C-alpha positions as CSV (number, residue, x, y, z in Angstrom):
1,X,28.0,-18.2,28.1
2,X,25.9,-15.1,27.4
3,X,22.7,-15.7,25.4
4,X,22.9,-12.3,23.7
5,X,24.5,-13.8,20.7
6,X,21.3,-15.8,20.0
7,X,19.1,-12.7,20.2
8,X,18.1,-10.9,17.1
9,X,16.6,-7.6,16.3
10,X,12.8,-7.4,15.5
11,X,12.7,-3.8,14.1
12,X,13.3,-5.1,10.5
13,X,14.3,-1.6,9.4
14,X,11.1,0.1,10.7
15,X,13.1,2.3,13.1
16,X,14.6,4.3,10.3
17,X,13.2,7.2,8.3
18,X,11.9,5.8,5.0
19,X,13.2,7.3,1.8
20,X,9.7,8.3,0.6
21,X,8.5,9.9,3.8
22,X,9.6,13.5,2.9
23,X,8.1,13.1,-0.6
24,X,4.8,12.1,0.9
25,X,4.8,15.2,3.2
26,X,5.5,17.5,0.2
27,X,2.6,16.0,-1.8
28,X,0.3,16.2,1.2
29,X,0.9,20.0,1.4
30,X,0.4,20.4,-2.4
31,X,-2.7,18.2,-2.5
32,X,-4.3,19.9,0.5
33,X,-4.0,23.4,-1.0
34,X,-5.3,22.3,-4.4
35,X,-8.2,20.5,-2.7
36,X,-9.3,23.8,-1.0
37,X,-9.1,25.7,-4.3
38,X,-11.1,23.1,-6.3
39,X,-13.8,22.7,-3.7
40,X,-14.4,26.4,-3.3
41,X,-14.3,26.9,-7.1
42,X,-16.7,23.9,-7.7
43,X,-19.2,25.4,-5.3
44,X,-18.7,28.9,-6.6
45,X,-19.0,28.0,-10.3
46,X,-21.5,25.1,-9.9
47,X,-19.3,22.4,-11.3
48,X,-20.1,18.9,-9.8
49,X,-17.1,17.4,-11.7
50,X,-14.8,20.0,-10.3
51,X,-16.3,19.5,-6.8
52,X,-15.9,15.8,-7.2
53,X,-12.2,16.2,-8.2
54,X,-11.6,18.5,-5.1
55,X,-13.3,15.9,-2.8
56,X,-11.3,13.2,-4.5
57,X,-8.1,15.0,-3.8
58,X,-9.3,15.6,-0.2
59,X,-9.8,11.9,0.4
60,X,-6.3,11.2,-0.9
61,X,-4.8,14.0,1.1
62,X,-6.4,12.3,4.2
63,X,-5.1,8.9,3.0
64,X,-1.6,10.4,2.5
65,X,-1.8,12.0,5.9
66,X,-2.6,8.6,7.5
67,X,0.4,7.2,5.6
68,X,2.6,9.9,7.0
69,X,1.4,9.2,10.6
70,X,2.0,5.5,10.0
71,X,5.6,6.3,9.1
72,X,6.1,8.2,12.4
73,X,4.2,5.7,14.6
74,X,6.0,2.7,13.1
75,X,9.3,4.3,13.7
76,X,8.5,5.4,17.2
77,X,7.4,1.9,18.4
78,X,9.8,-0.1,16.2
79,X,11.8,-1.4,19.2
80,X,8.7,-1.9,21.4
81,X,8.8,-5.6,22.5
82,X,5.0,-5.7,22.7
83,X,5.0,-6.0,18.9
84,X,5.9,-9.6,18.1
85,X,7.0,-9.0,14.5
86,X,7.8,-5.3,14.6
87,X,5.6,-2.4,13.6
88,X,5.4,-3.0,9.8
89,X,1.7,-3.7,9.9
90,X,1.0,-0.2,11.1
91,X,1.3,0.8,7.4
92,X,-1.4,-1.7,6.5
93,X,-3.6,-0.5,9.2
94,X,-3.2,3.1,7.9
95,X,-4.1,1.9,4.4
96,X,-7.1,0.0,5.6
97,X,-8.4,3.2,7.4
98,X,-7.8,5.3,4.3
99,X,-9.8,2.9,2.2
100,X,-12.7,3.1,4.5
101,X,-12.5,6.9,4.3
102,X,-12.5,6.8,0.5
103,X,-15.6,4.7,0.4
104,X,-17.4,6.9,2.9
105,X,-16.7,10.1,0.8
106,X,-17.4,8.4,-2.5
107,X,-21.0,7.4,-1.7
108,X,-22.4,10.9,-1.1
109,X,-20.4,12.2,-4.1
110,X,-22.2,9.7,-6.3
111,X,-25.6,10.6,-4.8
112,X,-25.1,14.3,-5.3
113,X,-23.8,13.8,-8.9
114,X,-26.9,11.7,-9.7
115,X,-29.1,14.5,-8.2
116,X,-27.4,17.1,-10.4
117,X,-28.0,14.8,-13.4
118,X,-31.7,14.9,-12.7
119,X,-31.8,18.5,-11.6
120,X,-29.2,20.4,-13.7
121,X,-27.7,23.7,-12.4
122,X,-25.9,26.5,-14.2
123,X,-22.1,26.1,-14.6
124,X,-19.5,28.8,-15.2
125,X,-17.5,26.7,-17.5
126,X,-14.5,29.0,-18.2
127,X,-13.6,29.6,-14.6
128,X,-14.2,25.9,-13.7
129,X,-12.0,24.8,-16.6
130,X,-9.1,27.0,-15.4
131,X,-9.2,25.6,-11.9
132,X,-9.5,22.0,-13.2
133,X,-6.4,22.5,-15.4
134,X,-4.6,23.8,-12.3
135,X,-5.6,20.6,-10.5
136,X,-4.3,18.5,-13.3
137,X,-1.0,20.4,-13.3
138,X,-0.6,19.9,-9.6
139,X,-1.4,16.2,-9.9
140,X,1.2,15.9,-12.6
141,X,3.8,17.5,-10.3
142,X,2.8,15.1,-7.5
143,X,3.3,12.1,-9.8
144,X,6.8,13.4,-10.7
145,X,7.6,13.9,-7.0
146,X,6.5,10.4,-6.1
147,X,7.8,8.7,-9.2
148,X,8.5,5.2,-7.8
149,X,11.0,4.4,-10.6
150,X,13.4,6.8,-8.9
151,X,12.8,5.8,-5.3
152,X,15.9,4.8,-3.4
153,X,15.9,1.3,-1.9
154,X,16.8,0.6,1.7
155,X,18.5,-2.4,3.1
156,X,16.5,-4.7,5.4
157,X,18.3,-7.2,7.6
158,X,17.2,-10.8,7.5
159,X,17.8,-12.1,11.0
160,X,17.4,-15.9,11.2
161,X,17.8,-17.6,14.6
162,X,21.4,-18.4,13.4
163,X,22.0,-14.6,13.6
164,X,23.1,-14.5,10.0
165,X,22.7,-11.3,8.1
166,X,21.6,-11.1,4.5
167,X,20.6,-7.9,2.7
168,X,17.6,-7.5,0.5
169,X,16.3,-4.6,-1.5
170,X,12.8,-3.5,-0.5
171,X,10.3,-1.1,-2.1
172,X,8.5,1.5,0.0
173,X,5.0,0.2,-0.5
174,X,3.5,3.3,1.2
175,X,5.2,5.5,-1.4
176,X,4.0,3.2,-4.2
177,X,0.5,3.5,-2.9
178,X,0.7,7.3,-2.7
179,X,2.0,7.3,-6.3
180,X,-1.1,5.5,-7.5
181,X,-3.3,7.8,-5.5
182,X,-2.1,10.9,-7.3
183,X,-2.4,9.0,-10.6
184,X,-6.0,8.4,-9.8
185,X,-6.3,12.1,-9.0
186,X,-4.8,13.0,-12.3
187,X,-7.4,10.8,-14.1
188,X,-10.2,12.5,-12.2
189,X,-8.9,15.9,-13.0
190,X,-8.8,14.9,-16.7
191,X,-12.4,13.7,-16.5
192,X,-13.5,17.0,-15.0
193,X,-11.7,19.0,-17.8
194,X,-13.3,16.7,-20.5
195,X,-16.8,17.2,-19.0
196,X,-16.4,21.0,-18.7
197,X,-15.1,21.3,-22.3
198,X,-18.0,19.2,-23.6
199,X,-20.4,21.4,-21.7
200,X,-18.9,24.7,-22.9
201,X,-18.4,23.9,-26.6
202,X,-21.1,21.3,-27.3
203,X,-23.8,22.2,-24.7
204,X,-23.5,18.8,-23.1
205,X,-24.0,20.0,-19.5
206,X,-25.1,16.5,-18.5
207,X,-21.4,15.4,-18.9
208,X,-20.4,17.2,-15.8
209,X,-22.5,15.1,-13.3
210,X,-21.8,12.0,-15.3
211,X,-18.0,12.6,-14.8
212,X,-18.8,13.2,-11.1
213,X,-20.4,9.7,-10.9
214,X,-17.5,8.1,-12.8
215,X,-15.0,9.8,-10.4
216,X,-17.0,8.4,-7.4
217,X,-16.9,4.9,-9.0
218,X,-13.1,5.2,-9.5
219,X,-12.7,6.0,-5.8
220,X,-14.9,3.1,-4.7
221,X,-13.0,0.8,-7.0
222,X,-9.7,1.9,-5.5
223,X,-11.1,1.6,-2.0
224,X,-12.2,-1.9,-2.7
225,X,-8.7,-2.9,-3.9
226,X,-7.0,-1.3,-1.0
227,X,-9.3,-2.9,1.5
228,X,-8.6,-6.3,0.0
229,X,-4.8,-5.9,0.0
230,X,-4.5,-4.4,3.5
231,X,-6.9,-6.8,5.1
232,X,-4.8,-9.6,3.7
233,X,-1.8,-8.3,5.6
234,X,-3.8,-7.6,8.8
235,X,-5.3,-11.1,8.8
236,X,-2.0,-12.8,8.1
237,X,-3.2,-14.3,4.9
238,X,-0.8,-16.8,3.3
239,X,1.7,-15.5,0.7
240,X,1.0,-16.3,-2.9
241,X,1.5,-19.8,-4.4
242,X,4.5,-18.5,-6.4
243,X,6.2,-17.6,-3.1
244,X,5.4,-21.1,-1.6
245,X,6.8,-22.8,-4.7
246,X,9.9,-20.7,-4.7
247,X,10.7,-21.7,-1.1
248,X,9.8,-25.3,-1.7
249,X,12.1,-25.4,-4.7
250,X,15.0,-23.8,-2.9
251,X,14.8,-26.0,0.2
252,X,13.9,-29.3,-1.4
253,X,17.4,-30.4,-2.2
254,X,16.8,-34.0,-1.2
255,X,14.3,-36.5,-2.7
256,X,13.1,-37.7,0.7
257,X,12.3,-34.2,2.1
258,X,8.7,-33.3,2.8
259,X,7.0,-30.2,4.1
260,X,4.6,-30.8,7.0
261,X,3.9,-27.1,7.5
262,X,4.7,-24.1,5.3
263,X,3.4,-20.7,6.5
264,X,4.5,-17.4,5.0
265,X,2.8,-14.1,5.7
266,X,3.5,-10.4,5.4
267,X,4.6,-8.5,8.5
268,X,5.3,-5.2,6.9
269,X,6.1,-3.4,3.6
270,X,8.1,-5.9,1.5
271,X,9.0,-8.2,4.4
272,X,7.7,-11.6,5.4
273,X,7.8,-14.1,8.3
274,X,7.9,-17.9,7.8
275,X,7.3,-21.0,9.8
276,X,8.4,-24.2,8.2
277,X,8.3,-27.8,9.4
278,X,10.4,-30.3,7.5
279,X,10.5,-34.1,7.7
280,X,13.3,-36.1,6.0
281,X,15.2,-39.4,6.2
282,X,18.5,-37.6,6.7
283,X,17.6,-34.0,7.5
284,X,20.1,-31.1,7.6
285,X,20.3,-28.5,10.4
286,X,17.8,-25.6,10.5
287,X,20.7,-23.3,9.8
288,X,21.4,-25.1,6.5
289,X,17.8,-24.7,5.3
290,X,17.7,-21.1,6.3
291,X,20.8,-20.4,4.2
292,X,18.9,-21.7,1.2
293,X,16.0,-19.2,1.5
294,X,15.7,-16.9,-1.5
295,X,16.8,-13.4,-0.4
296,X,14.5,-11.6,-2.8
297,X,11.4,-12.8,-0.9
298,X,12.3,-10.5,2.0
299,X,11.9,-13.2,4.7
300,X,13.2,-11.4,7.8
301,X,12.0,-13.7,10.5
302,X,12.0,-17.5,10.0
303,X,11.6,-20.5,12.3
304,X,12.4,-23.9,10.8
305,X,11.6,-27.1,12.6
306,X,13.3,-30.3,11.4
307,X,12.3,-33.9,12.1
308,X,13.8,-37.2,11.1
309,X,11.2,-39.7,9.8
310,X,12.7,-42.6,11.8
311,X,12.3,-40.7,15.1
312,X,8.5,-40.9,14.8
313,X,6.9,-43.9,16.5
314,X,4.6,-44.6,13.6
315,X,7.6,-45.0,11.2
316,X,9.8,-47.1,13.6
């Protein structure tokens, strides 16, 4: 008998073009053009807040660019057997790199803003306000393009070793990350406009570098959060306690059942792998327990090991 019927695919949907990929490419183009305009205008008109907004958009354009590359690389190598659990973690690696870039750009931005606070320079407020409003409009358009509430879901196949297929709805986490990036850009643009208006009509020129510092802190805060979430995926950190309890509740159909090992970790956007060891007086087959796994958890690769308590020498 051929063993092919026992083999299962490890691409987990990473070999297909993701629904949000084209949206990300469109926003990259828009963000890059606006970044150039704001940086040039910030230098020309002496606005640190506007320059900070332009650099902020530049860091996100780079981050979005890495996300776009991650889409392509993950798809290209999705069927490469050298990747044990597929190429889903390439997305996390791209996000981790983006976070490092954000932190690197934010530090000199904060230093320069602090220097401008101590050594004020002349600002051409009217021209700078016009460009900052343009940036806010562009960010608003990008938010609309990447609106996650309208993102199509794609079907991922859950292949257990019984070769059964269950369909789960998965969110494109790269697109969701891009969505929050442009929201952060919109906030920074708003801060720049607020600072420039305060300087123009109230003479509070000090607000411009202060908003530059706040913008840098926002970037650092976002970078910290992204580093934390992506490193958790890259280091195979255990899934949350809620996920563990959900699986335990679904599988624990017998009073005598006990979990010796329960490992659940993320292997890509919205998908997980699991390794479970069960001991019971009258255990069911692994296929039975796999059929009980909650579909909404996105467990696409699961190995279940089952033992009868009476079979262990210590319990005989």
